[in-house]
C-alpha positions as CSV (number, residue, x, y, z in Angstrom):
1,M,0.0,0.0,0.0
2,T,1.2,3.4,-0.9
3,D,2.1,5.6,2.1
4,T,0.0,8.8,1.7
5,R,0.9,10.4,5.0
6,G,3.3,12.9,3.3
7,P,6.8,13.8,4.4
8,Q,7.6,12.9,8.0
9,I,9.9,14.9,10.2
10,P,12.8,12.8,11.5
11,P,13.3,12.8,15.2
12,H,16.3,14.6,16.6
13,P,18.0,13.8,20.0
14,D,17.9,17.4,21.1
15,Y,14.4,18.3,19.8
16,P,11.3,16.6,21.1
17,S,9.6,14.4,18.5
18,A,7.1,16.0,16.2
19,N,5.1,12.7,16.1
20,R,4.1,12.3,19.7
21,P,2.6,14.6,22.4
22,T,5.7,14.6,24.7
23,P,5.5,16.7,27.8
24,E,8.0,19.6,28.0
25,A,11.4,18.7,29.2
26,P,12.2,19.5,32.9
27,G,13.7,23.0,33.0
28,A,12.0,24.1,29.7
29,Y,10.0,26.9,31.4
30,R,13.1,28.1,33.3
31,V,14.8,28.4,29.9
32,L,11.8,30.2,28.4
33,T,11.6,32.7,31.4
34,M,15.2,33.6,31.4
35,A,15.6,33.7,27.6
36,T,12.6,36.0,27.4
37,L,13.9,38.3,30.2
38,G,17.4,38.5,28.6
39,F,16.0,39.2,25.2
40,T,13.7,41.9,26.5
41,L,16.5,43.8,28.1
42,M,18.9,43.4,25.2
43,F,16.2,44.5,22.8
44,A,15.7,47.6,25.0
45,A,19.4,48.4,24.9
46,W,19.5,47.8,21.2
47,M,16.6,50.2,20.5
48,M,17.5,52.9,23.1
49,F,18.8,55.4,20.6
50,G,15.3,55.8,19.1
51,V,14.3,58.0,22.1
52,L,17.7,59.0,23.5
53,G,18.7,60.3,20.1
54,I,16.9,63.5,20.5
55,S,18.9,64.4,23.7
56,I,22.1,63.2,22.0
57,Q,21.4,65.3,19.0
58,Q,21.1,68.4,21.2
59,E,24.2,67.8,23.2
60,F,26.5,66.9,20.2
61,G,24.9,69.3,17.7
62,L,24.1,66.6,15.2
63,T,22.3,66.9,11.9
64,D,19.3,64.6,11.2
65,V,21.4,62.5,9.0
66,Q,24.1,62.0,11.7
67,L,21.4,61.1,14.2
68,S,19.8,58.6,11.9
69,L,23.2,56.9,11.4
70,I,23.4,56.2,15.1
71,S,20.2,54.1,15.2
72,S,21.0,52.6,11.8
73,V,24.5,51.2,12.7
74,A,23.0,49.7,16.0
75,I,20.2,48.0,14.0
76,L,22.7,46.9,11.3
77,N,25.1,45.2,13.8
78,G,22.1,43.6,15.5
79,S,21.3,41.8,12.3
80,L,24.6,40.9,10.7
81,W,25.5,38.2,13.1
82,R,22.2,36.4,13.4
83,L,23.1,33.5,11.1
84,P,26.4,32.6,12.9
85,A,24.8,33.3,16.3
86,G,22.0,30.7,15.5
87,I,24.5,28.1,14.3
88,I,26.8,28.6,17.4
89,T,23.8,28.3,19.7
90,D,22.8,25.0,18.1
91,R,26.4,23.7,18.5
92,I,27.3,24.8,22.1
93,G,23.9,25.6,23.6
94,G,22.0,28.8,24.3
95,R,22.9,29.0,28.0
96,I,26.5,29.9,27.3
97,V,25.9,32.1,24.2
98,M,23.1,34.1,25.9
99,T,25.1,34.7,29.0
100,V,28.1,35.9,27.1
101,L,25.9,38.2,25.0
102,L,24.4,39.7,28.1
103,V,27.8,40.5,29.6
104,V,29.2,41.9,26.4
105,S,26.1,44.0,25.8
106,A,26.3,45.4,29.4
107,F,29.9,46.4,28.9
108,F,29.2,48.3,25.7
109,S,26.1,49.8,27.1
110,F,28.0,51.3,30.0
111,L,30.6,52.7,27.6
112,V,27.9,54.6,25.7
113,S,27.5,56.8,28.8
114,Q,31.1,57.8,28.5
115,A,31.0,58.9,24.8
116,S,32.7,62.2,24.3
117,S,32.5,62.6,20.5
118,Y,30.2,61.7,17.7
119,S,32.7,59.2,16.2
120,M,33.0,57.5,19.5
121,L,29.3,57.4,20.0
122,L,28.8,56.0,16.5
123,G,31.3,53.2,17.2
124,L,29.7,52.4,20.6
125,A,26.2,52.4,19.0
126,F,27.5,49.8,16.5
127,A,29.0,47.7,19.4
128,V,25.8,47.8,21.5
129,G,24.0,46.6,18.4
130,L,25.4,43.1,19.1
131,A,22.5,42.8,21.6
132,G,20.1,42.6,18.7
133,N,21.5,39.2,17.8
134,S,20.0,37.8,21.0
135,F,16.9,36.8,19.1
136,S,18.8,34.3,17.0
137,V,20.3,32.9,20.2
138,G,17.0,32.6,22.1
139,T,14.9,31.1,19.3
140,P,16.9,27.8,18.8
141,W,17.5,27.6,22.5
142,V,13.8,27.8,23.4
143,A,12.8,25.5,20.4
144,A,15.3,22.9,21.6
145,W,13.5,22.6,25.0
146,F,9.9,22.5,23.8
147,S,7.9,19.8,22.0
148,Q,6.6,20.7,18.5
149,R,3.0,21.0,19.7
150,R,4.0,23.8,22.0
151,N,7.0,25.5,20.3
152,G,4.8,28.0,18.5
153,F,3.5,29.3,21.7
154,A,6.9,29.1,23.5
155,M,8.7,31.0,20.7
156,G,5.8,33.5,20.7
157,V,6.3,34.2,24.4
158,F,10.0,34.5,23.9
159,G,9.5,36.8,20.9
160,A,7.3,39.1,23.0
161,G,10.5,40.3,24.4
162,N,10.3,42.8,21.4
163,V,8.3,44.8,23.9
164,G,11.7,45.9,25.2
165,A,11.6,48.5,22.5
166,S,9.0,50.4,24.5
167,V,11.0,50.3,27.8
168,T,13.1,53.3,26.8
169,K,10.1,55.1,25.4
170,F,8.4,54.9,28.8
171,I,11.3,55.5,31.2
172,G,13.6,57.5,28.9
173,P,12.1,60.9,28.6
174,A,11.0,61.2,32.2
175,L,14.4,59.9,33.5
176,V,16.4,62.2,31.2
177,A,14.3,65.2,32.4
178,A,14.5,64.3,36.1
179,T,18.2,63.6,36.3
180,A,19.7,66.1,34.0
181,G,22.6,68.1,35.6
182,S,23.2,65.6,38.4
183,L,26.1,63.1,38.9
184,Y,25.7,59.4,39.9
185,F,27.8,56.4,40.9
186,G,30.4,58.5,42.7
187,G,30.5,61.1,40.0
188,L,31.4,58.6,37.2
189,V,28.1,59.1,35.3
190,E,26.2,62.2,34.4
191,G,22.5,62.3,34.7
192,G,20.2,62.9,31.7
193,W,20.5,60.6,28.7
194,R,23.8,59.1,29.9
195,L,22.2,57.5,32.9
196,V,19.9,55.3,30.8
197,P,22.6,53.0,29.3
198,V,24.2,52.6,32.7
199,I,20.9,51.4,34.1
200,Y,20.7,48.9,31.3
201,A,24.2,47.8,31.9
202,V,23.5,46.9,35.5
203,A,20.2,45.2,34.6
204,L,22.0,43.1,31.9
205,L,24.7,42.0,34.3
206,I,22.2,40.9,36.9
207,T,20.2,39.0,34.3
208,A,23.4,37.2,33.1
209,V,24.0,36.0,36.7
210,L,20.4,34.9,37.2
211,L,20.3,33.1,33.8
212,W,23.5,31.2,34.5
213,F,22.3,29.8,37.9
214,I,18.6,29.3,37.1
215,T,18.7,27.5,33.8
216,P,19.7,23.8,33.5
217,S,23.4,23.3,33.4
218,Q,23.0,20.4,31.0
219,D,21.9,22.3,28.0
220,R,20.4,21.0,24.7
221,R,22.7,21.3,21.7
222,P,20.9,20.0,18.5
223,G,23.9,21.0,16.4
224,R,26.5,19.1,18.5
225,G,28.9,17.1,16.4
226,R,27.3,18.1,13.1
227,K,29.2,19.4,10.1
228,L,28.7,23.1,9.3
229,S,27.9,22.2,5.7
230,E,25.1,20.0,6.9
231,M,23.7,22.8,9.0
232,L,23.8,25.2,6.1
233,T,22.2,22.8,3.6
234,P,18.6,23.9,4.3
235,L,19.5,27.4,3.2
236,K,19.5,26.2,-0.4
237,E,15.7,25.8,-0.2
238,G,13.6,28.5,-1.8
239,R,11.0,28.5,1.0
240,V,13.8,29.6,3.5
241,W,14.2,32.8,1.4
242,R,10.5,33.3,1.2
243,F,10.2,33.1,4.9
244,S,13.0,35.7,5.1
245,L,11.0,38.1,3.0
246,Y,7.9,37.6,5.2
247,Y,10.0,38.4,8.2
248,V,11.2,41.6,6.6
249,A,7.5,42.6,6.4
250,V,6.5,41.6,9.9
251,F,9.7,42.3,11.9
252,G,11.9,44.5,9.8
253,A,9.1,47.0,9.3
254,Y,8.3,46.8,13.1
255,V,11.9,47.7,14.0
256,A,11.9,50.5,11.4
257,L,8.6,52.0,12.7
258,S,9.7,51.6,16.3
259,S,12.5,54.0,15.7
260,W,10.8,56.1,13.0
261,M,7.4,56.8,14.7
262,P,8.5,59.2,17.5
263,K,9.8,61.7,15.0
264,Y,6.9,61.0,12.7
265,Y,4.4,61.9,15.4
266,I,6.4,65.1,16.3
267,D,6.6,66.2,12.6
268,M,3.0,65.3,11.6
269,F,1.0,66.1,14.7
270,G,3.3,68.6,16.6
271,V,3.2,66.6,19.9
272,S,6.0,66.6,22.5
273,T,8.8,64.1,22.7
274,S,7.3,62.3,25.7
275,T,3.9,62.1,24.0
276,A,5.3,60.8,20.8
277,A,7.2,58.1,22.7
278,L,4.0,57.0,24.5
279,L,2.0,56.9,21.3
280,T,4.7,54.9,19.6
281,A,4.5,52.4,22.6
282,L,0.8,51.9,21.6
283,F,2.1,50.4,18.4
284,I,5.0,48.5,20.1
285,F,2.8,46.7,22.6
286,P,0.5,44.8,20.3
287,A,3.3,44.2,17.9
288,S,5.1,42.5,20.7
289,L,2.5,41.1,23.1
290,M,0.4,39.6,20.3
291,R,3.3,37.3,19.5
292,P,2.3,34.6,22.0
293,V,-1.2,34.8,20.5
294,G,0.2,34.4,17.1
295,G,2.2,31.4,18.3
296,A,-0.9,29.8,19.8
297,L,-2.9,30.4,16.6
298,S,-0.1,28.8,14.6
299,D,0.0,25.8,16.9
300,R,-3.8,25.4,16.5
301,F,-4.4,26.3,12.9
302,G,-1.0,26.1,11.2
303,A,1.6,28.7,10.3
304,R,0.1,29.2,6.8
305,R,-3.4,30.3,8.0
306,A,-2.0,32.5,10.8
307,T,0.5,34.2,8.4
308,V,-2.2,34.8,5.7
309,F,-4.4,36.4,8.4
310,A,-1.6,38.6,9.7
311,L,-0.7,39.8,6.3
312,I,-4.3,40.7,5.4
313,V,-4.6,42.7,8.7
314,M,-1.3,44.5,7.9
315,L,-2.4,45.1,4.3
316,I,-5.7,46.8,5.3
317,A,-4.1,48.9,8.0
318,S,-1.0,50.1,6.0
319,G,-3.2,50.6,2.9
320,T,-5.5,53.0,4.8
321,L,-2.5,54.8,6.4
322,A,-0.9,55.2,2.9
323,L,-3.9,57.1,1.5
324,P,-3.0,60.7,0.7
325,I,-5.6,62.1,3.0
326,T,-5.5,63.9,6.3
327,I,-6.6,61.9,9.4
328,N,-6.6,63.0,13.0
329,I,-4.1,61.6,15.6
330,V,-6.7,59.3,17.2
331,L,-7.6,57.5,13.9
332,F,-3.9,57.4,13.0
333,T,-3.0,55.7,16.3
334,V,-5.8,53.2,16.0
335,L,-4.7,52.2,12.6
336,L,-1.1,52.0,13.7
337,F,-2.2,49.8,16.7
338,T,-4.0,47.5,14.2
339,L,-0.9,47.3,12.1
340,G,1.0,46.3,15.2
341,V,-1.5,43.5,15.9
342,G,-0.9,42.0,12.5
343,M,2.9,42.3,12.9
344,G,2.7,40.6,16.3
345,I,0.8,37.6,15.0
346,G,2.9,37.4,11.9
347,K,6.3,37.5,13.7
348,A,5.2,34.3,15.6
349,S,3.6,32.6,12.6
350,V,6.6,33.0,10.3
351,F,8.9,31.6,12.9
352,K,6.5,28.7,13.5
353,Y,7.4,27.5,10.0
354,I,11.0,26.9,10.9
355,P,10.9,24.1,13.6
356,D,8.0,22.5,11.5
357,Y,10.1,22.2,8.4
358,F,13.7,22.3,9.8
359,P,13.5,20.8,13.4
360,G,17.3,20.1,13.5
361,N,18.3,23.4,11.9
362,V,16.4,26.0,13.8
363,G,19.6,27.9,14.5
364,S,20.9,28.3,11.0
365,V,17.5,28.8,9.3
366,G,16.2,31.0,12.1
367,G,19.4,32.9,12.0
368,L,19.1,33.6,8.3
369,V,15.4,34.6,8.6
370,G,16.1,36.8,11.6
371,M,19.1,38.4,9.8
372,F,17.0,39.5,6.9
373,G,14.3,40.8,9.2
374,G,16.8,42.8,11.1
375,L,18.5,44.2,8.0
376,G,15.0,45.3,6.8
377,G,14.8,47.3,10.0
378,A,18.1,49.0,9.1
379,F,17.4,49.8,5.5
380,L,13.6,50.6,5.5
381,P,14.0,54.0,7.2
382,P,16.2,55.4,4.4
383,L,13.8,53.9,2.0
384,F,10.9,55.7,3.8
385,A,12.8,59.0,3.5
386,G,13.8,58.4,-0.2
387,V,10.2,57.6,-1.3
388,K,8.9,60.7,0.6
389,G,11.5,62.8,-1.2
390,V,10.5,61.5,-4.6
391,T,6.7,61.5,-4.1
392,G,6.4,64.3,-1.7
393,L,3.9,62.2,0.3
394,D,3.9,62.4,4.1
395,Q,2.3,58.9,4.0
396,A,5.3,57.4,2.0
397,T,6.3,55.4,5.0
398,F,3.1,53.4,4.9
399,L,3.1,53.2,1.1
400,V,6.4,51.3,1.3
401,I,5.0,48.9,3.9
402,F,1.8,48.4,1.9
403,I,3.7,47.4,-1.2
404,L,6.0,45.1,0.7
405,V,3.1,43.3,2.5
406,A,1.1,43.0,-0.8
407,F,4.1,41.4,-2.5
408,C,4.5,38.9,0.4
409,L,0.9,38.0,0.5
410,A,0.7,37.5,-3.3
411,W,3.8,35.2,-3.1
412,L,2.4,33.2,-0.2
413,L,-0.9,32.7,-1.9
414,R,0.8,31.7,-5.2
415,A,3.0,29.2,-3.4
416,I,0.0,27.7,-1.7
417,A,-1.9,27.3,-5.0
418,L,1.2,25.7,-6.6
419,M,1.6,23.2,-3.9
420,K,-2.1,22.2,-4.0
421,R,-1.8,21.5,-7.7
422,T,1.5,19.6,-7.6
423,S,1.4,17.6,-4.4
424,V,-0.7,14.6,-3.4
425,D,-0.3,15.0,0.3
426,P,2.2,17.8,0.9
427,L,3.6,19.1,4.1
428,W,1.4,22.2,3.9
429,R,-1.6,19.9,5.0
430,R,0.0,19.7,8.5
431,F,1.9,22.9,8.9
432,G,1.1,25.3,6.1
433,I,3.6,26.2,3.4
């Protein structure tokens, strides 16, 4: 009799089997908790220049272009190393890599407070950007500890650490205003914007210590003993690059808007810096906290359906925001919130594909997908500005996002239709394409 079950995922010693409802490994939730905490803090440090940049610009007398470069180099360095970070995590375990990354991020975060020139600040912003690679460390680490029936939810909870982008937006403006002109830590650190990276440095070091002693000492290492060429083989598959483009839309655009929206609110609606930061947080919260919901939906209905739903929500919201009409700040914020909901669900559903299709290569595949998403966050803001310069449209930011999302949705629907026509019992029946 012909086997019509379709492709089966081979078991891996460091990944729970996809073919039986195994309970989560002892220590799984400790790994999830500490990975999420570490990622949240490192994401906050990675994105801190989006709010602190205004104070930095005033102190150093920077142009808008010089200011934009500070955020861009941090985002860039937080993306470049995601592929090797994921591979290294699979080989030696996330516990070691995450701890080292926390300590290194703390060191460079502290040095930011000591910057005395623009060139020094630019170099330190690039160095702090290493923290952004924490996503590609935590994703395979968490996936290795959870069974396939729960890894969508688990990675969604971990990914909700993106909410760290709102931490500086909440505490930054008030802290800068309250401490400006004072000295702290025995006169070593000035108040104002310089105090914020020091606070992050202390929090990151404390988290590194807690993570090391709380998580299981016997870590899971799905890439242990495997050849690098074997771990990179899945990157030849077309769907990996398709997933990467989806992630540019759901995550890269999120990163870009997180740093772009405070200035957008100020320029378009004339609000104060603190108000702009709080309104931007109303976008960041759903774009981050809906990620566990997106993971749960992906576990229940499949990554394909969840991704299609997320892209449709994003298409409607960005399309409305891209219209060359004047809307008030309330409607604008509601639509931006809706766009964040779609991004939050989509960030989880896109990454749900990876352990479904590549259970033994979450580090390398997830690293590549995450790298492209992060690079999107670095290169989209200049694209926003360029399109605005060419078209003269204030809504150019959302026009770019609308076109990107429309392309992703069209490609996804075309791939689904092609698989239905050419496969008797394809993998999409279980997991989506």
